[in-house]
Each structure stands twice: as C-alpha cells, then as structure tokens.
N, C-alpha and C positions, 0 to 999 in steps of 0.2 A: 402204096399207102399202108400205114400201120392199121392193125385191127384193135378194136376195143371190145372186149368180151364183157357183157353186162349180166350180172347175176342178181336176180331179184329173190332175196332169201327169206323175207318175212321176219319173224321174231328171231333175234339172236341174243343170247345172254351176253352181257358186256364182256366178261372175261373170255368167253368163246370168240367174241369179235376181235379182241386183241390177238388171240392165237391165229385167227383167220388172216389178219393183216400180216403177221409174222411169216406164216407159211406161204401166202401169196407173194409176199415180198421176196423171200428166198428163192421161190420158183422163178420169179421174174428176173432176178439177178443172175440166176443160172441159165437163163434163156430157155427154160422148160415150158414157159407160157408167154403169151404176149401181154400187153397192157390189159388191165381189168378194172371194172367199176362195180363195187359191191354196194347194192342198195338194200337197206334193211331197217328194222325198227328194234330199239332196245327197250327193256323194261325200265322203270324209273331209276335213273342213276345221276349222280353228280360227278363230273370228271374235272380234275384239276390239271391245268397245263403247267409248263415249267415255270411260268411267271406268276402262278396263282398265289393269292394271299388267302390264308385260311379264314381270316375274318370276313371274307366275302361269302362264306357260308353262314347265313344269319340264323338258321334254325338250330335248335339244340339236337343233340344225339337222340334224345327221347322222341322229339318230333319227327326226325327222319325215320326212326324205327316204326313209329306209328303210321307214317305214310308209305312205308315199304320202299324207301329210297336208300340205295347203297352209295358209297363214295369210293372213287378210284383215283389214284395218282397216275398221270400219263407222261409221255415224253413229247407230246405235241406242244406247239406254241400256244400262248394265250393264257387266260385266267380260268375262272370256274364256269362251267357250262352244264346245262341240264339236258338230258336225253330221256325220252319216254314214249309211250304209245301214241300213235297219231302224228309222229314226227318222222320224216324220212331222213335217215342218216346215210350219207354216201362216203364210201372209202375208195377214192381213186388210187389204184396201185399202178403207177406209171413209171417207166424208166425214161426220163426226159431225154430227148435227142439233143445234140450239141446246140442247135439253134434255139432251143427253149430253156437252156440252163440258166435261168434267172429267177430267183425266188419271188421277187415282186411280180414279175410277169405271170408266174404260175398262180399266185394268189389272185391276181386280176382275172385270169382265165376261169378260175373256179367261181369268182363273183359273177363273171359274165354268164356262165352256164346257169346260175341261179336266177339272175335277172331275166334272161331270155325265157326261162321256164315260167316265171311269174307273169311275164308279159302274155304268154299263151293263155293264161286264165284271166286276163284283163286287169292285172295289177301292175302298176308302174313303180318299180323299185330301182334303187341305185346304191352306190357306195357313199359313205361319209368318211373322208380321208383320215380324220383324227380317231375314228373308231373302227374296229374290225367288223366284218360281217356285211350283210345286205339289209337295206333299210327302206321303209316307206316314210315319206316326209323329208323335209330338207334339213340340212345342218343348221342348227340354231333355232329351229322351229320347236315350239313346245309339244307338237304332236309327233315328233320323230319317234319311230318305233321299229324295233328290230324284228325281222321275220326269218332271217337265216344267219346261223353262226358258222364261222370258219376257223378251224384250228388245224394246222398242217405240220407235218414233220418230213424233212428231207435228209437223206443220208446217201452219199454216192449218187446223187441225183435220182434216187428212188423215192417216190412219194408215198406216204401213208397218212392215216387219219384223214381229215377232209372237211365235211360240212354237215350241218343239220338244218333242215327246212321244216318250219312249223306249219303243218297242214291242219290237223284237227287236234292239236296238242292241248293238254290240260294246262292252261296258262297260270292257274293258281300255284302250280308247283314252282314257277319262277319266283314266287315270293319267299322261297326257302333260301335264295341266294341273291347276291348282287350280280346279275348276269354279265359275264365277261368283265366284271369290275366297273361297270358303267352305271353310275347312280343317277345321271341326268336324264335318262330316257327309258322308255318302257319296251315291252315286247308285244308282239301280236302274232296272229296266225292267219292262214288263208281262210279258214272257217270264219273267224271274226270279221275279217275284211269283206268277205263275200256274203256273209249273212246266212250261210248254210254249210253243212258238212261237205267235204270235197273227197272224191274217190282217190284213195292212196295209190291204187294201181294206175289210175290215169296220170297222176303226178309223176310216178316212176317212169311211165312210158315217155312223157315229155322230157324228163331229166335225161333219160338214155339218149333221146334224139338230140337234145341240145349239147350235151357233153361230147357226143360223137362229132358234132359239127365244130364245136370250139377247138377240139384237139385234132382236127383234120384226120379223122380215123374212119375206118369202115366198121360198122357195128356187127357184132356176133352175139347171139343170145346164148348165155351159158345155161347149163342144166345141173340139177342135183342128181347124182348118180345112184344114191341108195336111200330107200325109205324104210324106216324102222318103227317099232312100237316099244314103249316102256310101260310096265304094269307094276304099280306099287300095291302090294298086298299088305293090308293093315288090319289090326283089331284093337279095340279099346279106345278110350278117350283120355285126354289130359295126361297126367303123369303115368297113367296105366297104359297108354298107347304103346303098341309094339309094331315093328316093321319087319317083314320077312326079307332077309338078305341071303343071296346065294353066292357061294364061293366058286369062282372059275379059275382053274390053273392052266397056264399055257407055258411051254418051254421058253418062249421069247420074253414074256412079261412077268413071270412069276404069278403069285396069287392076287386076285383083286375081287372085291365084293361088288355086287350089283343087284338091282331088282330084276324081275322077269323082263327079258328083252329079246328082240329078234327082228328079222327083216320081213317085209311083206313079200309074199310069193306073187308071181304074175297073176293079175286079175283079182287079187284078194283085197278086201276092204280093210282099213285099219282095225275096225272092231272085230272082224273075223280073225285077223292076225293076232290080236290080243288074246282072244279066247283060245286059239290054237296053241300059242306059245305058253299060256298059263297051264294048259293040260299037259303039254310035252315036258315042261320044266319042273312042274310041281305035282302033277297028277290031279289037280283041282278042276272042277267044273262049276264055277261060281259066276254070278252076273258081273260083267265089267261095266264100269261107269266111265263115260267119255269125259275127260277133264277139259276139253276144248283148249288143250295146250299143245301147240306145235312150235317147234323151234329148229333152227338149223345150226350145224356145227361141223368142224373138221374131224374126221376119224383118224386118230393116231397122228403120226408125224410125217406121213407120206408126202412126197413132192412129185408132181403137183398135188395140191390138197385134194383129199377125197371127201366130197361134201355129202352130208347126211341130213335128211329131214326126219325128225322123230315126233311121234304122236303119243301123248301120255294118257294113261288110263289108271283107274283105281279099282281095287277089289276089297270088299269088307268081308273078313273071315271071322269065324267064331274062335274063341280062345283055345278050344280043344281040336282045332283043325289039324288033320294028319297030312303031312307033306311027303310025297314020294318023288325023289329026285330023278330027273332024266340023266342021260349019259353026258351032258355038257357040263355038269357041275359035280363037285366033290363033297360039298357040305352045305348046310343051311343053318341059320340062327334067327330066332325072333329076338330083336334087340330094341331097346328104348330109342326114342327119337334122337337125342343128342348123339348117341353112338352111331345110329344109321347115317346121320348127316356127316359125321366125321369120317366114316369109312368109305362113303360113296365118292369115287374119284372125279365125277363129272358133274358140272353145274346143273345140267338138264335133269339128271337123275335125282338130285337133291330137290329141285323144284317140283318134280313129279310127286315125290313123297310129301312135300309140304302141302301141295294142293290136294292130294288124296286124303290127308288128315282133316282137311276142312270140309270134305263132302259128307253129306248125311249118310250114316250107316243104318243097317237094319235095326 
C-alpha cells in the first residue's frame, strides 16, 4: 500500500505555496518522497487558471489593493478563484499509478474526498456536471451554491494544485470576482451552512482521513523540521519610516539582505528566541512585539523540501539607536520602506516588515 504524508502547514504565502508545490513535485518525481497532501491557508489572493478571463475579476485594482488581495497567474485548469483565511487549501502531490492515470477519474476522486469530508459534518454535497467543484443544492436549482473549488494540473501523471474548501471563509471577497466564471450560482461556506464557526484543524483531520481512504493509501503525518523567528526593527512613521536591514554573505549564495532572523533553540519560546537573536545580531535589548504572524515555507532549493515555520516580531527603535553587529553579518543599513521591501528576498520577511510598521510604537 502506498503512503500519503499529510502536512498541516497553517498559513503559507501564495508564492511560497507555488514553490512548495514545485519542490515537492520534483522530489516525488525523483522518488525521494512518497505521495503527499499539503493542507494550508493562504492570505487573500485571486488566482487565474489557464482558461481564466480577466473580465471575471470584477473589482478594480484600487479595490483589490484596499482589500489587500493579490492576483496570480497559474498553470492549473479553470478560471478565477479566491483563496483566503478560513479556507482550507489542499495540494495533493501524487504520482498517479498506471491504474489511476485518467484525468477525469482523478478530478472525481478529489471531488469524492471533499464530499465525504462535508458529509462527516452533516452537509450533503455533490458534483454538478456542467460546473467544476463541489456544490450544495441541485443542478438547475436557484439555491445551488459552491462550497469547494477544484483546479488541478497534471504533468507526467504528477498532480499539483488541487482544491479549496470554504470553512469560515470571508464570502464577501467572492464579490470581487465571478467565481470560476460561473454567474448563475453563488458560493457558501461550512460556517454559513451550519450556522456557527467550524474548527479548521477538525476539518483538516477529516480531509486527511478521507483523502487517504479515497486514494487507497496509508496515512503518515508530516512534520515541520525547523522553527525560526524574524524580527523587523523599525523607527519612524509614514515617509520617514526606516527599516534595519542586515547583510549576510555566504560563499554559496553571495550577499543578501534580511531582517534579524534565527532558529529556536531546544525548549525556547518564540519570544525568547526573538529577544536573543536581536541581542546577538544587533546588540540591542529592546521590547519585542508579537505580530501574531506565523507562516510556513521551504528553505532554499533542497530536495526533499526543508520545511520551516517562522514567527514574526516587531521592535520599535529610536532614530539614534546604535547597532553593534554580531559575527553573522557584515554590514547594516537603515533604509526606507520601498527599499527594504525591494531588497528582502523572501515574502515572509516582507510581510513581517509590513506588519511591524502597522504596530503602535513608543
């Protein structure tokens, strides 16, 4: 029996999710890993499939910016789809065996996994042949409403992309688009149908169980091997705001800029790690503010992927703060916000800076 390793990753920035799919897919093709199911949540994004029509994004660019919604083109099938907090996104990374090498069967199996998951919560869902996804209500009924989107990509019988199940999703964000290009029906969520918020971890647990059953696999629970912190040190507001960047040089990768970062030591809390890394890398002993921002990503290009969970913090410094570099860095600069965001190579570091600038300072 094949194994299916299930990774429950929490928040993943969308561009980091694309990289995760690529690395997991390459590792699966090289038989460095078995099949995997990545369960996660994305920040608010609109994704366009290969068949997408731009006019199905009905909101203006200004409205999208106001709502904090980004737009990405993808190589999956389908039209435009929304992802956001409270929605469980699943990326099955499967190398389909010969007896399962049928695209329509694979899509039906993904639908089946979602339908069985919803049934476990007392919701009767099904497919509507002329429309993709998983639905409540019958075809032709005025109350037909979509609860799960499906958009897949197959290459050499390796599957990527996958599904999005609306659990506690902000349904108002679907008004920014024509979901999957379907104007005749609406969308819904488990929360709306059941009348109360639903535990995302509980839904992920059932999804893991049902997808393992549908794909005749033995479940293995995956783990995140490395936990880190990032600390954005900032001062000032508005156009006068400045961000502290540190330059790290390595023989393998050349120079790159970053915020204060580091891994948690055994038994260390994220807050303690943030304070320790701040002192070691800058010589500063200032209060750290927990940004309540955790996200997962793949470190580097290693195969199999090396998974990291990072916890973001902010530090507000005075304009005349004196920095004393530790041995890991060669230089530092206080730079304006556009420069900081342009220099930082990772999406999570940029998000930590953006959130730090929104926190109240002294």
